[in-house]
Phi, psi and omega in degrees: 000149178290160180265168174295325180296317176303312179295330174296319180299311177305314188289349180296341181283342184272114188235155168294124184292331179288305184266340184074015180270155177291139178297332173294320178293325181281349179088007185271342171249121187233148169050055171294140183203166176233132176233095182068229178278000179255138177254140178230140179210149180258136181246119176240082187273137174287170183296330183286343184258009186300328184289346179270357192302318180297312181296320181294315177301321174301314178297318177299315177298318179296314177301308183295310186294351175283351180272131181303129180095356180253120175248352186211144174236133175243128179243119178268145180263113181246194181234141180288157183301134183089354179287154176283148180299164177305137176079010182299142170287182177302157177063021176080009180269136177277134173297144183287129182283142185245122177297165174265123179309121177088354181260125180281317183219146170240130177239125180261145172245118187233170178200149179288327183220163181279163179085010185263357175090026179302313184290328172301312182296319181294321182290308176295330176292318179297318180289326179294316178300317178300316183294338181277000176104002176276153174266114197235138174246152172231121175252113176275097183272000177283085185294320189281328180230068183283109182255346186305321184294324176291320181291337175255008173071028186234019181304333187269357186258153178236123180301151175276143181231131177235145180079178180225160175061224186295333179267003173297140185225130178255132172273117183296162182264131177270120180200147174053034182083356183231167174252128181227152169234154182193149172299334182291341179276342185247004179230164178291163184302317186257009181283122178277152176260115180243082187234147168270177184308313182298327178286326179290320176299311178310309183286330176296317179290330168302314180293340180273308195246001175237036177241137178280071184294327186072204182271121182229137170290323182204138167246125177267128184253120174272109183268156175287164177286162180101199182220051191250212187296328180294316180297314180297320179301307183295314185298319181284331189273312192232145178288134186241140170299336184144176182234149169251134189258118177264138180209161166259168183298337192287163196289323181294329177292312183297328177299314176284336179290329183292318181295316177302314177299313183297329180298309183295318177309312181298328180274002178082014182266124178301124167274116184287330179156186183248138170247122168272114180260156181058036182310311183200146178275130175253115184286140182295332179272359183208061186302347176280349183264153176229131179243099180286071189293337176255016181099183179211151177080005188285320182297312179300315177302313178298318183295318180291321175304320184267358177061042179231157182293146166272107193276332179199151168242110186267121177286164175256118178229159178304318184300329182298310180290322175297319181296324181287321182282330179275352179085022177229095187303153190303332179292333182263317185287325186216063186301340185264357178290152181299322178295317177301318177292324171297323175292322176296321172299320182291315173306316179297318181294318177291319176308307189287328182253352187234303191270327174220067184290145179082000000 
């Protein structure tokens, strides 16, 4: 396998078109490293060089793939020294984050891609934390695909709204021991949400600050997949205890999860750890058996790469799907299932180390 020094030598050929100087020398290429057959490097271009990004990325990949033993290249987007953080306000000032009145902690649940069970994790985690005795809220920030109302059996309910404009206050729906808000409670079942970024930012801020949350030990935020406006809006608006990254063991899920994890680190949000969902299928007629249909060990590898804890490995059981479809999450509908026990373990770990440490 090549060494980091060999990777640095290979990257010396990648140069700035304007000055002809090496990007390593300029500090625009940072932290080259190797993880098995994957080479990773951070690309931190100043604003005036952004037009070169596509060409530079191609040159980086060619240089690193030319090394024996390197089959994959991951380029992380960083910032040059002295640059203002992502989302910074004018004059290099970072907008001050505003806490939610009465809420002690905010924990986000995020994923790089859809279909990994992120909403299932968020809903069951909220219910498990409530079952442990905490006062819990759930904010469904997946504006384009709000599934929490169905999973909690309240899709037919409409929250009360008082006031108008900036003074408007929404009363969350109480169900399964938690208080929740969701775009799914405010629109018709088949109505699409066709919004650009500013409108998305506006509704997320309303859900944060114009909801009668009351006194809550924690609000769990179910984010949409990806690294877009919703994630930026939340990270810039409210101080968070941290974020949980949800992935499945398979490679395509891990690739996107890495990007999501890196985004939160760049924005100064603590990554509490990784949750591997669908770790293995447990057949109902043979509960002693485990079938790793999506592979195995992916969550542990991602956690080790990022030097964060692997918080839980959640199996896939029939009651998980049944609970989500019936509006009674698995931690409540099948508390003796392996998945429910894993969720309770996850909740206890967060309670002990993040929410009520010591």
